[in-house]
N, C-alpha and C positions, 0 to 999 in steps of 0.2 A: 465803943470803945469812940471819940469824936472824929468825924472827919476832915483832914486835917488836909480837902482841897477844897481847890474856885470852881465856879460852876463849869470851867472849859477844861476841867483834868488838872490843872499845877497846884502845885505845893502851894497851900496858904500863900506861906511868909518869903514867900521869893515874888519881888515887886517881879517886870519882865524886861529891865535893867538889870537886877540879880542876872537870871539870867539868858540876860543876850553875854553878859560877862563871864561869867560862863562856860556856856558856849565856847568862844572864843580861846579862853583857857585853857581847853579841855582839847579843840584843837589845836590851837598852839602843841600839848602835849603829843598831839597824835602822831605831828611833821616834824615831834624834836624822835620822837620815839624812833619812827619808822627811818629817820635819816643815822638815827644812832646807827638801826640795824647793820639799813646798808654799809654803815663805816666797819660793821662789826667784819661782815660776810666782808666785805671785799681785803682787810687784814689779808695779807700775804704768809701761808702757814713756812717750813721751813721748808726746802727742797726732800725732795723723798730720799735721794741717795747721802744725807747725811745723820747717823742714827739721830737720833734726838736727846739732850741733852736735862740737867739741870730747868736751864734755863726755860728752857724750848717749850716742854714742857709744861712748867706754867704760864709763861701765858698761856697758853693753851689754854686752859683752866679759868682763869678769870677771864680769856673771851670768851666762852661758855659763860661761865655764870651770867657774863656781864648780860648775854645774847639773854637768855633767859630767863633777867633779871628786864630788859626791854620787854621781850614779848609778850609778858606779865603785865606791866603796868600796859602795854598797848589796846589788853583784851580789857584790862580792867574800865579803859579811854572808852573805846571801844560801845560798850554793855551800859557807860553813861547816857555816850551819845543817844541808845537806844530808847535807856527809860526817856529821855530827856522829849524824843519824838512822840512817844509812847504819854509823855504828862503822865509817868512815878518817878520825878527826877524829885528828890531834893525829902522824900519822907523812905523812913527805915522799911526792907518789907518782912521787919519783924515783926515791929512791936507797932505800929505802923503811924507813929511822931514822925514830928518833923527832924529834920535833921539839921542843928545848925548853920548858919549860913558863914560863917567865923570858920566853922568846919569844914565849908564846902569851900570858903574864897583856899588853902588852903593846900588839901587836896580832894579839887574837883570832880574827881568819881571814885567818892569816898559812895558806900551801898550803905551803909549804915549809923546809926546814935552811937552816941558815947556808947552808953550804958548797953544797947546792944552786942556792940563790937570787946563790950572789956566781959559785956557775959558768955560768949565763944569763945574768946579769949585770939582772940587773932587778931591779923593789922589789918585790913580792908578785905 
């Protein structure tokens, strides 16, 4: 298998400028998701003395789904930043091939290349 790393351990297809821009994007995403979770957590639930109605239950369900999604993306972002710190960012852990920069720009927390992502049948 071809080694897709430079001598310093970073993905060979990503320049220092690419990595800096992707790191900044990940940090921005982390701040956004943390703020999103803070706001979701600060949402005022319906008073306990009122019987739950359909709208309140639906709002709570949406709020729980949004929080779960934000936590999942935040975990993916944190994992991507960890891979960056360890010099493993930008390479697919399954085939060890490069993840295209064009995909990382759109989804900087991407873990897998397109082929392996499709083979897994999952999002990221």
